[in-house]
C-alpha positions as CSV (number, residue, x, y, z in Angstrom):
1,M,0.0,0.0,0.0
2,T,1.5,3.3,-1.1
3,V,1.3,6.1,1.5
4,Q,2.7,9.6,1.4
5,Q,3.0,11.7,4.5
6,V,2.4,15.4,4.0
7,I,2.9,18.0,6.8
8,R,-0.2,20.0,7.5
9,D,-0.5,23.5,6.1
10,T,1.8,22.4,3.3
11,A,1.0,21.8,-0.4
12,A,2.6,18.6,-1.9
13,N,2.8,16.8,-5.2
14,H,1.4,13.3,-5.2
15,D,2.5,11.0,-8.0
16,I,1.4,7.6,-9.2
17,Y,3.7,5.4,-11.3
18,I,2.0,3.2,-13.9
19,Y,3.7,-0.1,-14.6
20,I,2.4,-2.2,-17.5
21,D,4.1,-5.6,-17.8
22,G,6.8,-4.3,-15.4
23,V,7.6,-1.2,-17.5
24,L,6.6,2.4,-16.9
25,D,4.0,3.2,-19.6
26,D,1.3,5.8,-20.2
27,L,-2.4,5.1,-20.1
28,D,-4.6,5.8,-23.1
29,A,-5.3,9.3,-21.7
30,D,-4.5,11.2,-18.5
31,P,-6.4,9.5,-15.6
32,T,-9.0,11.2,-13.4
33,Y,-8.8,11.1,-9.6
34,T,-11.0,11.7,-6.6
35,V,-9.5,12.5,-3.1
36,T,-11.7,11.4,-0.2
37,D,-11.0,12.1,3.5
38,A,-11.3,9.6,6.3
39,N,-14.9,10.5,7.0
40,G,-15.9,9.8,3.4
41,D,-16.1,13.4,2.3
42,S,-14.8,14.5,-1.1
43,V,-11.8,16.7,-0.9
44,D,-10.8,17.2,-4.5
45,S,-11.2,15.7,-8.0
46,G,-10.0,16.3,-11.5
47,T,-7.6,15.1,-14.1
48,A,-4.0,14.3,-13.3
49,T,-1.2,15.7,-15.3
50,N,1.5,13.6,-17.1
51,Q,5.0,14.2,-15.8
52,S,6.8,11.7,-18.0
53,T,6.2,8.2,-19.3
54,G,4.0,6.4,-16.8
55,I,4.1,9.1,-14.1
56,Y,1.0,11.2,-13.3
57,R,0.7,13.9,-10.7
58,I,-1.9,15.7,-8.6
59,V,-1.4,18.5,-6.0
60,I,-2.5,18.1,-2.4
61,D,-3.7,21.5,-1.2
62,P,-2.6,22.6,2.3
63,V,-5.0,21.9,5.1
64,S,-4.6,22.6,8.9
65,D,-6.4,19.5,10.2
66,L,-4.7,16.1,10.4
67,N,-6.4,13.6,8.1
68,Y,-6.0,10.5,6.0
69,Y,-6.9,10.7,2.3
70,T,-7.7,8.0,-0.1
71,V,-7.0,8.8,-3.8
72,D,-9.0,6.8,-6.3
73,W,-7.5,6.8,-9.8
74,T,-9.5,5.8,-12.9
75,G,-8.4,5.6,-16.5
76,V,-8.2,3.4,-19.6
77,N,-5.3,1.1,-20.5
78,G,-5.3,-0.5,-23.9
79,G,-9.1,0.1,-24.2
80,A,-9.8,-1.6,-20.9
81,A,-10.9,0.1,-17.7
82,W,-8.0,0.7,-15.2
83,G,-8.0,1.8,-11.6
84,A,-5.8,2.2,-8.6
85,K,-5.7,3.6,-5.0
86,T,-3.0,5.5,-3.2
87,Y,-3.1,7.2,0.2
88,V,-2.0,10.5,1.7
89,E,-1.6,11.0,5.5
90,I,-1.7,14.6,6.7
91,V,0.6,14.7,9.7
92,G,1.9,17.4,12.2
93,G,5.5,16.5,11.6
94,L,7.9,13.8,10.4
95,L,10.0,11.4,12.5
96,F,13.0,12.3,10.4
97,T,13.8,13.8,7.0
98,E,15.4,12.1,4.0
99,T,18.5,14.3,4.5
100,Q,18.8,13.2,8.2
101,A,18.3,9.5,7.2
102,R,21.1,9.8,4.6
103,A,23.5,11.5,7.0
104,F,22.8,8.9,9.8
105,D,25.4,6.3,10.7
106,N,28.3,7.9,8.7
107,S,26.1,8.4,5.7
108,A,25.4,4.7,5.2
109,L,22.3,5.5,3.1
110,S,23.9,8.2,1.0
111,S,23.6,6.3,-2.3
112,T,20.4,7.4,-4.1
113,S,20.7,4.5,-6.4
114,D,20.9,1.9,-3.6
115,Y,18.4,3.8,-1.4
116,P,15.9,5.9,-3.4
117,D,13.9,8.6,-1.7
118,Y,10.8,6.5,-2.0
119,D,12.3,3.6,-0.1
120,I,13.5,5.9,2.7
121,V,10.0,7.5,2.9
122,Q,8.2,4.2,3.1
123,E,10.7,2.9,5.7
124,R,10.1,6.1,7.8
125,I,6.3,5.4,7.8
126,R,7.0,1.8,8.9
127,I,9.3,3.0,11.7
128,T,6.7,5.6,12.8
129,D,4.0,2.9,12.9
130,R,6.3,0.4,14.8
131,L,7.2,3.0,17.4
132,E,3.5,3.7,18.0
133,Q,2.9,0.0,18.3
134,W,5.7,-0.5,20.9
135,T,4.8,2.6,23.0
136,E,1.1,3.0,22.4
137,R,1.8,6.7,21.7
138,A,2.0,8.5,18.4
139,W,5.5,10.0,18.0
140,V,4.3,12.6,15.5
141,P,0.9,14.3,15.5
142,R,-1.3,12.1,13.2
143,Y,-4.9,11.2,12.5
144,A,-6.9,8.3,13.9
145,R,-10.7,7.7,13.3
146,V,-12.2,5.3,15.9
147,L,-15.6,3.6,15.6
148,L,-17.3,2.5,18.9
149,A,-20.3,0.2,18.9
150,G,-22.9,0.4,21.7
151,N,-22.6,-2.1,24.5
152,G,-25.7,-1.4,26.6
153,K,-23.6,0.5,29.2
154,R,-23.0,4.2,29.9
155,E,-19.3,4.1,28.9
156,L,-17.4,3.0,25.8
157,S,-13.6,2.5,25.9
158,V,-11.6,3.8,23.0
159,R,-9.4,0.6,23.3
160,D,-12.4,-1.4,22.1
161,G,-12.9,0.7,19.0
162,I,-12.1,0.0,15.4
163,C,-9.5,2.4,14.0
164,E,-10.3,2.8,10.3
165,T,-11.4,5.2,7.6
166,S,-15.0,5.4,6.4
167,T,-14.2,3.0,3.6
168,G,-12.9,0.4,5.9
169,E,-9.2,1.0,5.3
170,K,-7.4,0.0,8.6
171,L,-5.4,2.6,10.4
172,H,-2.5,1.3,12.4
173,R,-3.0,3.5,15.5
174,P,-2.2,1.8,18.8
175,G,-1.9,5.2,20.4
176,R,-5.5,6.1,19.6
177,A,-6.5,6.1,23.3
178,H,-4.3,9.1,24.1
179,N,-4.1,12.8,23.3
180,I,-7.7,13.0,22.0
181,T,-8.3,16.5,20.4
182,K,-11.4,16.2,18.3
183,I,-14.7,14.3,18.3
184,L,-16.3,13.8,14.9
185,T,-19.8,12.3,15.4
186,V,-21.8,10.7,18.1
187,T,-25.1,8.9,18.1
188,E,-27.2,7.7,21.0
189,N,-30.1,5.3,20.4
190,G,-30.1,6.3,16.8
191,T,-30.2,10.0,17.5
192,T,-27.3,12.2,16.5
193,V,-25.7,14.1,19.4
194,T,-24.2,17.5,18.6
195,A,-20.4,17.3,18.7
196,S,-20.2,20.5,20.7
197,N,-22.2,18.7,23.5
198,V,-19.4,16.1,23.9
199,E,-16.3,17.0,25.8
200,A,-12.8,15.6,25.5
201,R,-11.0,16.0,28.8
202,G,-7.4,15.1,29.4
203,N,-5.9,13.8,32.7
204,V,-9.1,14.3,34.8
205,S,-11.2,12.0,36.9
206,Y,-14.9,11.6,36.3
207,T,-17.3,9.5,38.4
208,G,-20.5,9.4,36.3
209,P,-22.6,10.9,33.6
210,T,-23.7,14.5,33.8
211,T,-27.3,15.4,34.3
212,G,-27.4,17.9,31.5
213,G,-26.6,17.7,27.8
214,T,-22.8,17.4,28.1
215,H,-21.1,14.0,27.8
216,P,-17.6,14.1,29.1
217,I,-14.8,11.8,28.0
218,R,-12.3,10.6,30.5
219,T,-8.8,10.4,29.1
220,K,-6.3,8.9,31.4
221,R,-4.9,5.5,30.3
222,S,-8.0,4.6,28.3
223,A,-10.4,7.2,27.0
224,T,-14.1,6.7,27.9
225,L,-17.3,8.1,26.4
226,W,-20.0,8.8,29.0
227,S,-23.6,9.0,28.1
228,N,-26.9,10.0,29.8
229,T,-28.6,7.0,28.3
230,N,-27.7,3.4,27.7
231,T,-26.3,2.8,24.2
232,E,-27.5,-0.8,23.6
233,N,-28.0,-1.5,19.9
234,S,-27.0,2.1,19.2
235,P,-23.8,2.3,17.1
236,V,-21.6,5.2,18.4
237,S,-19.3,6.8,15.8
238,W,-16.6,8.7,17.6
239,G,-13.6,10.3,16.0
240,Q,-10.3,11.6,17.3
241,I,-7.0,13.1,16.2
242,V,-4.1,11.5,18.0
243,S,-0.9,13.5,18.6
244,G,2.4,12.4,20.0
């Protein structure tokens, strides 16, 4: 799976390489694309531009919110329908730059032919994921969307949630239970709860549900969503941005 990390508030080129029978080759015409965010909302669409044989480019516009984009590419190859997916993660920072990686360990990775930029970038993403897996904390600010299903109780643990995009793409985010900064949507017994009526509180203790319309979340070791009513058979969709 091809993923590109882009720092928020920064525009970036996003390229796709088309290999036909193992060789870079053009499609019959420039492909079209649709960019969708992790909540299923369309971000951008249009026609990609050809950079050289088999390489097409789109531009990711700068955004301030962390997110996870799916890019759907469609085109025609030899008269037959063609399609592909790539991914863009909007992050708050990078674990290290390509320049830092090439200078590390007495410039062991200095050869651009042995270690292309693409390989270094993909390895950086793998290391970022692995560190989060080991420590259960994100080491750079990054996005996580967590879905919680109702369990008939007044609280839902983030650790029980499924971390994925709206299209079912799995997000490797073991640190999702920490540093919650934004709630996307909540439903109780089939009724949508206004997001502004749900609080994300860090490092506080809470002993029970409120009597009014506010539903606090306790965020110590494991974030918890508290409700005024039971949530049995009521799927709760709850989103967050996880930062390191």
